[in-house]
Backbone as numpy.savetxt, mean C-alpha at the origin, in Angstrom:
# Nx Ny Nz CAx CAy CAz Cx Cy Cz
26.71 -17.31 -35.60 25.41 -17.11 -35.47 24.87 -17.54 -34.16
25.32 -18.74 -33.79 25.00 -19.40 -32.46 25.69 -18.63 -31.42
26.77 -18.16 -31.60 27.47 -17.06 -30.59 26.42 -15.88 -30.44
26.08 -15.35 -31.54 25.11 -14.14 -31.38 23.93 -14.59 -30.58
23.13 -15.57 -30.85 22.13 -15.90 -30.24 22.33 -16.17 -28.80
23.31 -16.84 -28.46 23.67 -16.95 -26.92 23.87 -15.67 -26.27
24.65 -14.70 -26.97 24.85 -13.48 -26.30 23.53 -12.73 -26.02
22.54 -12.95 -27.00 21.22 -12.27 -26.94 20.51 -13.02 -25.75
20.65 -14.13 -25.50 20.06 -14.79 -24.52 20.66 -14.42 -23.13
22.05 -14.41 -23.07 22.49 -13.84 -21.96 22.13 -12.36 -21.48
22.08 -11.63 -22.46 21.62 -10.19 -22.09 20.10 -10.16 -21.58
19.33 -11.06 -22.19 17.90 -10.96 -21.77 17.87 -11.66 -20.44
18.59 -12.61 -19.98 18.51 -13.00 -18.71 19.10 -12.18 -17.74
20.17 -11.39 -18.08 20.83 -10.39 -17.10 19.68 -9.22 -16.95
19.08 -8.83 -17.90 18.09 -7.81 -17.78 17.02 -8.20 -17.00
16.46 -9.44 -17.03 15.45 -10.05 -16.22 15.72 -10.12 -14.91
16.96 -10.13 -14.56 17.39 -10.21 -13.10 17.52 -8.83 -12.47
17.59 -7.88 -13.26 17.76 -6.42 -12.87 16.49 -5.98 -11.83
15.45 -6.35 -12.22 14.22 -5.97 -11.53 13.26 -6.95 -11.33
12.83 -7.06 -9.97 11.87 -8.27 -9.80 10.56 -8.13 -10.05
9.94 -8.87 -10.94 8.55 -8.78 -11.22 7.88 -10.13 -10.74
6.96 -10.03 -10.02 6.15 -11.19 -9.42 4.77 -11.20 -9.92
4.30 -12.38 -10.40 2.91 -12.35 -10.87 2.08 -13.05 -9.91
2.45 -13.07 -8.71 1.64 -13.30 -7.53 1.34 -14.50 -7.19
2.20 -15.46 -6.89 1.88 -16.75 -6.00 2.13 -16.46 -4.50
1.15 -16.50 -3.76 1.36 -16.16 -2.23 2.18 -17.07 -1.59
2.20 -18.33 -1.99 3.24 -19.19 -1.20 4.61 -18.68 -1.39
4.87 -18.17 -2.70 6.29 -17.98 -3.02 6.60 -16.54 -2.46
5.67 -15.72 -2.46 5.91 -14.10 -2.03 5.69 -13.89 -0.79
5.01 -14.51 0.16 4.50 -14.10 1.34 4.48 -15.35 2.50
4.64 -14.74 3.67 4.43 -15.56 4.76 3.28 -15.10 5.58
2.44 -15.98 6.09 1.37 -15.48 7.06 2.07 -15.61 8.68
1.94 -14.40 9.24 3.00 -14.18 10.31 2.17 -14.30 11.64
0.85 -14.17 11.70 0.13 -14.13 12.81 -1.32 -14.42 12.55
-1.99 -14.96 13.52 -3.64 -15.26 13.39 -3.98 -16.65 13.82
-2.91 -17.50 14.02 -3.24 -18.90 14.44 -4.18 -19.50 13.52
-3.94 -19.53 12.27 -4.80 -20.29 11.30 -5.88 -19.38 10.75
-5.89 -17.99 11.04 -6.87 -17.14 10.43 -6.60 -16.71 9.17
-5.27 -16.71 8.81 -4.93 -16.39 7.48 -4.73 -17.65 6.72
-5.18 -17.59 5.50 -4.99 -18.98 4.65 -4.57 -18.48 3.13
-3.79 -19.43 2.80 -3.67 -19.34 1.31 -4.16 -20.38 0.55
-4.91 -20.07 -0.59 -5.88 -20.96 -1.23 -5.60 -20.89 -2.66
-6.35 -21.97 -3.49 -6.18 -22.11 -4.80 -4.91 -22.08 -5.31
-4.07 -22.96 -4.80 -2.66 -23.20 -5.31 -1.89 -22.05 -5.45
-2.08 -21.11 -4.22 -1.29 -19.88 -4.20 -1.86 -18.61 -4.72
-2.98 -18.88 -5.22 -3.57 -17.61 -6.19 -4.44 -16.75 -5.26
-4.83 -17.02 -4.20 -5.73 -16.35 -3.34 -5.18 -16.40 -1.71
-5.45 -15.26 -1.04 -5.23 -15.25 0.30 -6.28 -14.68 1.02
-6.68 -15.22 2.18 -7.57 -14.78 2.95 -7.18 -14.35 4.37
-7.60 -13.19 4.87 -7.40 -12.97 6.36 -8.66 -12.95 7.04
-8.82 -13.29 8.26 -9.97 -13.27 9.11 -9.77 -12.86 10.20
-10.86 -12.23 11.03 -10.92 -11.54 12.19 -12.12 -12.19 13.17
-11.70 -12.56 14.45 -12.94 -12.89 15.26 -12.59 -12.21 16.64
-13.42 -12.47 17.61 -13.11 -11.79 18.77 -11.94 -12.06 19.54
-11.51 -13.32 19.26 -10.07 -13.72 19.84 -8.82 -13.19 19.14
-8.84 -12.80 17.77 -7.65 -12.32 17.19 -7.97 -12.07 15.74
-7.17 -11.22 15.13 -6.92 -11.12 13.74 -5.90 -11.80 13.03
-5.43 -11.28 12.04 -4.35 -12.13 11.22 -3.64 -11.09 10.40
-2.38 -11.64 9.90 -1.61 -10.83 9.10 -0.71 -11.67 8.20
0.11 -10.93 7.29 1.05 -11.63 6.46 2.13 -10.45 6.03
3.17 -10.96 5.64 4.33 -10.15 5.22 4.99 -10.78 4.11
5.80 -9.81 3.17 6.43 -10.24 2.06 7.73 -11.11 2.57
8.09 -12.04 1.72 9.48 -12.71 2.10 10.53 -11.81 1.81
10.38 -10.94 0.78 11.52 -10.06 0.26 11.28 -8.65 0.73
12.50 -7.83 0.92 12.46 -6.46 1.09 12.58 -5.70 -0.21
12.28 -4.48 -0.29 12.24 -3.84 -1.62 12.77 -2.37 -1.25
13.48 -1.76 -2.15 13.94 -0.42 -1.97 13.41 0.22 -3.41
12.30 0.69 -3.43 11.42 1.32 -4.56 11.00 0.18 -5.30
9.67 0.50 -5.81 9.04 -0.42 -6.52 7.43 0.15 -6.97
6.83 -0.78 -7.72 5.45 -0.42 -8.04 4.79 -1.60 -7.65
3.94 -1.66 -6.64 3.15 -2.72 -5.83 1.87 -2.72 -6.14
1.34 -3.82 -6.72 -0.11 -3.94 -7.06 -0.73 -5.12 -6.30
-1.84 -4.86 -5.64 -2.62 -6.03 -4.99 -4.11 -5.65 -5.10
-4.92 -6.84 -5.54 -6.27 -6.87 -5.55 -7.00 -7.24 -4.24
-7.74 -6.29 -3.79 -8.38 -6.77 -2.47 -9.90 -6.67 -2.66
-10.58 -7.48 -1.97 -11.93 -7.47 -1.64 -12.24 -7.39 -0.25
-12.85 -6.28 0.17 -12.88 -5.93 1.50 -14.02 -6.71 2.38
-13.90 -6.67 3.73 -14.86 -7.25 4.42 -16.44 -6.66 4.16
-17.27 -7.56 3.76 -18.63 -7.08 3.36 -19.52 -6.92 4.66
-20.59 -6.19 4.45 -21.67 -6.00 5.47 -21.41 -5.20 6.61
-21.68 -5.53 7.75 -21.31 -4.45 8.79 -19.92 -4.76 9.33
-19.00 -3.98 8.88 -17.58 -4.13 9.09 -17.11 -2.97 10.05
-18.02 -2.34 10.70 -17.64 -1.35 11.86 -16.60 -1.75 12.58
-15.74 -1.08 13.04 -14.73 -1.40 14.09 -13.36 -2.21 13.57
-13.58 -2.58 12.25 -12.49 -3.27 11.58 -11.56 -2.47 10.72
-10.40 -2.99 10.59 -9.42 -2.10 9.86 -8.64 -3.26 9.00
-8.66 -3.09 7.72 -7.64 -3.90 6.77 -6.50 -3.08 6.47
-5.47 -3.27 6.70 -4.28 -2.48 6.61 -3.40 -3.13 5.48
-2.83 -2.54 4.63 -2.05 -2.90 3.36 -0.96 -1.85 3.19
0.26 -2.12 3.52 1.32 -0.94 3.55 2.83 -1.57 3.37
3.72 -0.66 3.09 5.06 -0.99 3.00 5.59 -0.47 4.31
6.50 -1.04 4.91 7.08 -0.50 6.15 8.56 -1.13 6.26
9.45 -0.23 6.93 10.68 -0.78 7.43 10.53 -0.96 9.06
11.77 -1.12 9.66 11.53 -1.55 11.04 12.28 -0.37 11.90
11.91 -0.26 13.21 12.50 0.48 14.15 11.90 1.75 14.51
12.37 2.56 15.40 11.68 3.78 15.77 12.05 4.84 14.74
12.79 4.86 13.87 12.95 5.75 12.85 12.47 5.07 11.44
11.46 4.36 11.31 10.96 3.54 10.25 10.32 4.48 9.27
10.37 4.08 7.98 9.66 4.69 7.05 8.52 3.63 6.63
7.32 4.18 6.18 6.06 3.44 6.13 5.21 4.21 4.97
4.42 3.41 4.20 3.57 3.84 3.15 2.29 3.06 3.33
1.21 3.82 3.70 0.07 3.05 4.14 -1.25 3.30 3.37
-1.77 2.15 2.92 -3.34 2.14 2.93 -4.00 1.47 4.06
-5.07 2.21 4.67 -5.74 1.50 5.72 -7.24 1.58 5.30
-8.06 0.64 5.40 -9.55 0.64 5.03 -10.45 0.53 6.27
-11.07 1.57 6.60 -11.63 1.70 7.87 -13.00 1.20 7.76
-13.55 0.19 8.47 -14.71 -0.43 8.04 -16.12 0.52 8.50
-17.14 0.05 8.27 -18.37 1.06 8.69 -19.65 0.14 8.73
-20.65 0.76 9.28 -21.94 -0.01 9.28 -22.38 -0.32 7.74
-23.20 -1.43 7.78 -23.68 -1.80 6.49 -24.43 -0.53 5.84
-24.04 -0.41 4.42 -24.68 0.79 3.54 -23.79 2.03 3.78
-23.10 2.11 4.81 -22.16 3.37 4.98 -20.91 2.92 4.19
-20.29 4.10 3.67 -19.01 3.76 2.91 -17.94 3.48 3.87
-16.91 2.65 3.34 -15.66 2.54 3.82 -14.86 3.83 3.68
-14.00 4.00 4.64 -13.00 5.20 4.49 -11.70 4.70 4.28
-10.88 5.06 3.09 -9.67 4.83 2.73 -8.82 5.63 3.30
-7.83 5.24 4.29 -6.88 6.19 5.08 -5.57 6.04 4.48
-4.81 7.13 4.06 -3.31 6.92 3.57 -2.59 7.79 4.37
-1.37 7.30 4.67 -0.32 8.08 5.40 1.04 7.76 4.78
2.04 8.62 5.06 3.43 8.38 4.79 4.13 8.84 5.91
4.99 7.84 6.36 6.06 8.01 7.42 7.40 8.09 6.79
8.39 8.91 7.42 9.70 8.95 7.02 10.51 9.31 8.27
11.40 8.67 8.43 12.25 8.42 9.72 11.44 8.74 11.00
10.29 7.71 11.04 9.63 7.53 12.17 8.43 8.80 12.27
8.39 9.64 11.36 7.51 10.71 11.55 6.32 10.47 10.48
5.07 10.44 11.02 3.93 10.21 10.08 3.04 11.62 9.96
1.89 11.44 10.68 1.01 12.60 10.53 0.84 13.25 9.24
0.65 12.58 8.11 0.50 13.19 6.93 -0.80 12.37 6.46
-1.82 12.29 7.00 -2.95 11.57 6.50 -3.76 12.32 5.62
-4.24 11.64 4.65 -5.42 12.03 3.63 -6.32 10.81 3.65
-7.73 11.18 3.59 -8.73 10.09 3.70 -9.64 10.38 2.54
-10.35 9.29 2.04 -11.19 9.20 1.02 -12.27 8.39 1.10
-13.42 8.75 0.51 -14.49 7.68 -0.02 -13.95 7.03 -1.10
-14.59 5.92 -1.45 -14.32 5.09 -2.81 -15.60 5.43 -3.72
-15.52 5.45 -5.06 -16.57 5.72 -6.04 -17.13 4.47 -6.41
-17.03 3.27 -5.46 -17.64 2.04 -5.86 -17.75 1.31 -4.44
-18.27 0.10 -4.36 -18.43 -0.67 -3.31 -17.25 -1.72 -3.21
-16.27 -1.28 -2.35 -15.02 -2.22 -2.30 -15.21 -3.52 -1.82
-16.51 -4.07 -1.28 -16.79 -5.24 -0.85 -17.50 -6.20 -1.96
-17.99 -5.67 -2.91 -18.63 -6.51 -3.91 -17.77 -7.19 -4.97
-16.55 -6.52 -5.19 -15.75 -7.41 -6.15 -14.09 -6.85 -5.72
-13.24 -7.66 -6.49 -11.84 -7.16 -6.27 -11.65 -5.84 -7.07
-10.69 -5.00 -6.41 -10.12 -3.75 -6.91 -8.76 -3.75 -6.54
-8.03 -2.92 -7.48 -6.62 -3.05 -7.50 -5.94 -1.85 -6.67
-5.31 -1.92 -5.65 -4.59 -0.85 -4.90 -3.22 -0.79 -5.06
-2.70 0.32 -5.56 -1.37 0.27 -5.87 -0.38 1.45 -5.21
0.83 1.13 -4.86 1.85 1.91 -4.49 2.79 2.12 -5.41
3.22 3.31 -5.94 4.33 3.59 -6.68 5.29 4.34 -5.77
6.44 3.69 -5.56 7.59 4.39 -4.52 8.82 4.43 -5.29
9.11 5.59 -5.63 10.31 5.90 -6.43 11.04 7.12 -5.92
12.38 7.35 -6.22 13.14 8.50 -5.57 12.30 9.84 -5.52
11.58 10.20 -6.62 11.03 11.42 -6.77 9.72 11.63 -6.16
8.93 10.47 -5.92 7.47 10.73 -5.56 6.97 9.37 -5.05
5.84 9.37 -4.41 5.00 8.22 -4.01 3.56 8.54 -4.53
3.00 7.59 -5.36 1.64 7.77 -5.87 0.90 6.67 -5.42
-0.26 6.97 -4.75 -1.35 6.02 -4.26 -2.48 5.88 -5.51
-2.72 4.64 -5.98 -3.68 4.48 -7.04 -4.57 3.56 -6.71
-5.92 3.63 -7.17 -6.97 2.78 -7.11 -7.61 2.34 -8.40
-7.37 1.16 -8.92 -7.73 0.79 -10.19 -7.15 1.53 -11.28
-5.86 1.97 -11.08 -5.14 2.71 -12.05 -5.40 4.28 -12.02
-6.31 4.68 -11.05 -6.59 6.12 -10.86 -5.77 6.59 -9.75
-5.01 7.64 -9.95 -4.17 8.13 -8.93 -4.90 8.91 -7.98
-4.96 8.80 -6.57 -5.71 9.45 -5.71 -4.75 10.30 -4.62
-3.54 9.99 -4.65 -2.54 10.92 -3.95 -1.25 10.86 -4.38
-0.56 12.01 -4.27 0.77 12.08 -4.65 1.50 12.91 -3.51
2.66 12.08 -2.95 3.49 12.73 -1.86 4.95 12.85 -2.56
5.27 14.10 -2.90 6.52 14.37 -3.65 7.72 14.42 -2.73
8.85 14.19 -3.26 10.23 14.20 -2.38 10.48 15.78 -2.31
10.38 16.22 -0.99 10.66 17.73 -0.65 11.78 17.95 0.24
12.76 16.84 0.05 14.07 17.05 0.74 14.65 18.36 0.68
14.47 19.01 -0.49 15.15 20.24 -0.75 14.67 21.51 0.09
13.36 21.27 0.85 13.06 22.06 1.80 13.00 21.43 3.18
13.78 20.34 3.46 13.86 19.90 4.80 12.98 18.84 5.32
12.00 18.18 4.43 11.09 17.29 4.62 11.73 15.93 4.25
11.88 15.06 5.38 12.47 13.80 5.02 11.68 12.93 4.13
12.44 12.02 3.45 11.70 11.31 2.42 12.01 9.86 2.41
11.14 8.90 2.24 11.63 7.49 2.43 12.32 7.04 1.15
13.60 6.88 1.45 14.51 6.50 0.16 15.76 5.64 0.57
16.06 5.54 1.82 17.28 4.73 2.23 16.85 3.32 3.07
15.81 3.16 3.39 15.44 1.93 4.15 14.47 1.08 3.32
15.03 -0.25 3.14 14.25 -1.22 2.43 13.07 -1.43 3.33
12.01 -1.75 2.65 10.69 -2.09 3.35 10.00 -3.39 2.84
9.23 -3.90 3.57 8.56 -5.39 3.35 7.12 -4.81 3.17
6.29 -5.85 2.27 5.00 -5.38 2.20 4.20 -6.18 3.31
3.33 -5.64 4.04 2.65 -6.23 5.05 1.00 -5.90 4.91
0.42 -6.83 5.44 -1.00 -6.73 5.44 -1.74 -7.35 6.85
-2.78 -6.83 7.28 -3.42 -7.17 8.53 -4.92 -6.91 8.62
-5.59 -7.66 9.11 -7.20 -7.35 9.45 -7.16 -7.46 10.87
-7.51 -6.51 11.52 -7.64 -6.54 13.16 -8.61 -5.63 13.62
-9.05 -5.62 14.76 -10.03 -4.99 15.46 -9.56 -3.57 16.15
-10.10 -2.35 15.67 -9.79 -0.96 16.05 -11.08 -0.28 16.48
-11.95 -0.97 17.19 -13.20 -0.19 17.35 -13.11 0.87 18.43
-11.72 0.97 19.04 -11.78 2.36 19.85 -11.44 3.52 19.09
-11.04 3.52 17.57 -11.12 4.72 16.99 -11.58 4.49 15.57
-11.71 3.31 14.89 -11.75 3.25 13.37 -13.09 3.77 12.81
-14.11 3.61 13.41 -15.55 3.92 12.94 -16.02 4.99 13.81
-16.22 6.40 13.13 -16.91 7.61 13.74 -16.19 7.71 15.23
-14.64 7.67 15.10 -14.02 8.07 16.26 -14.13 7.07 17.49
-14.56 5.71 17.11 -14.69 4.86 18.28 -16.13 4.70 18.76
-17.07 5.54 18.13 -18.42 5.56 18.82 -19.27 4.29 18.36
-18.77 3.61 17.12 -19.46 2.51 16.69 -18.56 1.26 16.90
-18.92 0.37 17.60 -18.16 -0.85 18.13 -18.29 -2.12 16.95
-17.31 -3.04 17.21 -17.49 -4.07 16.43 -18.66 -5.13 16.71
-19.49 -5.41 15.90 -20.48 -6.43 16.06 -19.95 -7.71 16.04
-19.62 -8.43 17.17 -18.97 -9.73 16.97 -19.94 -10.89 16.69
-21.19 -10.59 16.63 -22.11 -11.60 16.23 -21.97 -11.81 14.68
-21.29 -10.81 14.03 -21.14 -10.84 12.57 -19.80 -11.65 12.14
-19.01 -11.91 13.18 -17.73 -12.55 13.00 -17.89 -14.15 12.42
-16.88 -14.55 11.76 -15.68 -14.01 11.42 -15.71 -12.99 10.21
-14.88 -11.95 10.43 -14.85 -11.01 9.20 -13.67 -11.30 8.34
-13.93 -11.26 7.02 -12.89 -11.83 6.11 -12.65 -10.91 5.05
-11.35 -10.71 4.73 -10.83 -9.99 3.58 -9.94 -10.83 2.63
-10.24 -10.56 1.26 -9.56 -11.52 0.36 -8.56 -10.73 -0.54
-7.54 -11.49 -0.90 -6.54 -11.07 -1.65 -6.14 -11.73 -2.89
-5.79 -11.01 -4.12 -5.40 -11.85 -5.34 -4.61 -10.94 -6.00
-4.09 -11.68 -7.20 -3.04 -10.79 -8.27 -2.33 -9.76 -7.53
-1.26 -10.38 -6.72 -0.18 -9.46 -6.23 0.74 -9.50 -7.48
1.30 -8.21 -7.56 2.22 -7.86 -8.71 3.29 -6.95 -8.14
4.59 -7.16 -8.39 5.65 -6.28 -8.03 6.59 -5.91 -9.20
6.80 -4.62 -9.62 7.90 -4.38 -10.31 8.69 -3.63 -9.37
9.69 -4.08 -8.76 10.53 -3.52 -7.80 11.95 -3.97 -7.80
12.73 -3.22 -6.98 14.23 -3.57 -6.59 14.22 -4.22 -5.32
14.71 -5.45 -5.50 14.86 -6.27 -4.19 16.04 -5.92 -3.53
15.95 -5.78 -2.16 17.06 -5.44 -1.29 17.55 -6.64 -0.66
18.71 -6.96 -0.92 19.35 -8.27 -0.34 20.79 -8.11 0.03
21.31 -8.56 1.17 22.59 -8.36 1.53 23.24 -7.13 1.53
22.61 -6.02 1.65 22.95 -4.71 1.56 23.11 -4.12 0.16
22.47 -4.78 -0.92 22.60 -4.21 -2.24 21.11 -4.25 -2.93
20.88 -3.48 -3.78 19.77 -3.50 -4.75 19.86 -4.29 -6.08
18.71 -4.77 -6.49 18.74 -5.82 -7.62 18.64 -4.75 -8.86
18.37 -3.51 -8.51 18.44 -2.54 -9.70 19.82 -1.76 -9.89
20.39 -1.83 -11.04 21.59 -1.44 -11.32 21.38 0.11 -11.83
22.23 1.13 -11.49 22.25 2.38 -11.91 22.07 2.36 -13.55
22.55 1.54 -14.15 22.39 1.53 -15.75 21.18 0.85 -16.19
20.35 0.23 -15.44 19.39 -0.48 -15.81 18.16 0.42 -16.40
17.30 -0.10 -17.41 16.30 0.63 -17.85 15.07 0.21 -17.31
14.74 0.77 -16.06 13.62 0.54 -15.43 12.66 1.85 -15.51
11.92 1.97 -16.41 11.00 3.08 -16.83 10.21 3.50 -15.55
9.74 2.58 -14.87 8.76 3.11 -13.69 9.60 3.89 -12.60
10.83 3.61 -12.74 11.64 4.51 -11.73 11.56 5.87 -11.72
11.26 6.31 -13.03 11.26 7.73 -13.25 9.83 8.13 -13.88
8.86 7.44 -13.43 7.52 7.67 -13.73 7.14 8.93 -13.18
6.52 9.95 -14.16 5.81 11.20 -13.69 4.41 11.16 -13.98
3.73 12.21 -13.43 2.25 12.24 -13.73 1.83 13.12 -15.10
1.35 12.35 -15.99 1.02 13.03 -17.18 -0.17 13.97 -16.82
-0.58 14.65 -17.94 -1.86 15.55 -17.71 -3.08 14.88 -17.39
-3.26 13.73 -18.04 -4.35 12.82 -17.79 -4.52 12.43 -16.24
-3.56 11.89 -15.94 -3.19 11.38 -14.50 -3.54 12.68 -13.51
-2.97 13.77 -13.97 -3.08 14.83 -12.98 -4.66 15.41 -12.92
-5.39 15.17 -14.09 -6.86 15.60 -14.07 -7.57 14.55 -13.28
-7.22 13.25 -13.41 -7.89 12.12 -12.46 -7.56 12.34 -11.06
-6.42 12.71 -10.74 -6.08 13.07 -9.35 -6.94 14.26 -8.85
-7.24 15.42 -9.51 -7.83 16.55 -9.11 -9.35 15.99 -8.85
-9.86 15.12 -10.02 -11.30 14.66 -9.74 -11.55 13.92 -8.44
-10.58 12.91 -8.17 -10.74 12.22 -6.95 -10.63 13.28 -5.75
-9.65 14.00 -5.74 -9.39 14.84 -4.56 -10.65 16.04 -4.43
-11.11 16.28 -5.37 -12.32 17.27 -5.46 -13.63 16.45 -4.85
-13.79 15.19 -5.40 -15.19 14.67 -5.22 -15.24 13.58 -3.96
-13.89 13.16 -3.63 -13.91 11.98 -2.76 -13.09 12.19 -1.64
-12.20 13.24 -1.58 -11.31 13.34 -0.47 -12.19 14.02 0.81
-12.06 13.29 1.97 -12.74 13.88 3.06 -11.86 14.45 4.30
-10.64 14.05 4.07 -9.57 14.79 5.14 -8.26 14.97 4.36
-7.68 16.05 4.69 -6.29 16.36 4.12 -5.54 17.11 5.33
-4.59 16.49 5.63 -3.60 17.13 6.86 -3.42 18.58 6.42
-3.01 18.83 5.00 -2.37 19.95 4.56 -3.50 21.12 4.52
-4.69 20.87 4.86 -5.65 21.97 5.12 -6.11 22.10 6.38
-5.64 21.28 7.31 -6.01 21.38 8.90 -5.32 22.30 9.68
-5.72 23.44 9.45 -5.01 24.46 10.31 -5.25 24.55 11.85
-6.24 23.89 12.18 -6.52 23.86 13.61 -5.55 22.71 14.28
-5.06 21.78 13.44 -4.10 20.82 13.91 -2.81 21.40 13.80
-2.39 22.20 13.02 -1.02 22.84 12.85 -1.12 24.37 13.25
-1.45 24.94 14.44 -1.49 26.22 14.59 -0.28 26.91 14.33
0.82 26.41 14.45 2.08 27.05 14.25 2.41 27.11 12.81
1.58 26.48 11.93 1.68 26.72 10.31 1.66 25.23 9.85
1.17 25.21 8.62 1.12 23.83 7.99 2.56 23.20 7.73
2.71 21.94 7.66 3.92 21.37 7.31 4.43 21.87 5.89
5.75 21.94 5.79 6.28 22.72 4.68 5.98 22.28 3.33
5.84 20.77 3.37 5.42 20.02 2.12 4.12 20.56 1.50
3.36 21.19 2.44 1.98 21.49 2.08 1.86 22.96 1.27
2.84 23.71 1.56 2.91 25.07 0.98 3.95 25.20 0.03
4.61 24.08 -0.44 5.75 24.27 -1.33 5.05 24.39 -2.69
């Protein structure tokens, strides 16, 4: 009996090691990498803030690298007149042929909506932008922004509602991010040369410092370390095979019908030689 119990415990321990699940202590999971004190970890690691003033912005990155995962983070964005500011939250590898999966929040004048900008880079090539308004005020409270990155697809979600799906289209020659481990990054920085109305609206530095707040980081993910993944081929990680059910597809259509304001896949002026192949597949 004791032997059976010990075996069960060992199996549970081994399964728990297969996939990394973090319930979000910022001291354990992240390093503040720049900003000269403008990034702060507070409340015993439960809260992180990034600030921007005229001298500098700030940023952080994950201690670990991941090769596939479901990443959740709650953000409360810069309130008031945030024009010219960008809060970026993304996965990225390094180098000229890097992969990247982006959320960027483009600030705006008080009362005007934020723009949520998304992009996917594979092997150094991006230009796959989709932009959205949100159906709530992202500065009034925390909301959950999620990236599901698996071999078959990438799904961007807001509060559990999918807003974008980027499918693996390698079969028609479209590179897909699947071989390069990525870290999680976030930064708050000044981009008033382009961020708000194409750069027409500049940052009002009298409103500085601008502050974005983070909490409740969670990762169900495969950690990449020393050239290998923590996820074995035989492990039962259901999120690795997640598909969009009919309810999720309806939600996605609702968002894209009512809140999408730019889609590279419909921008024929930008692609006069023809839309990218994944857009017509």
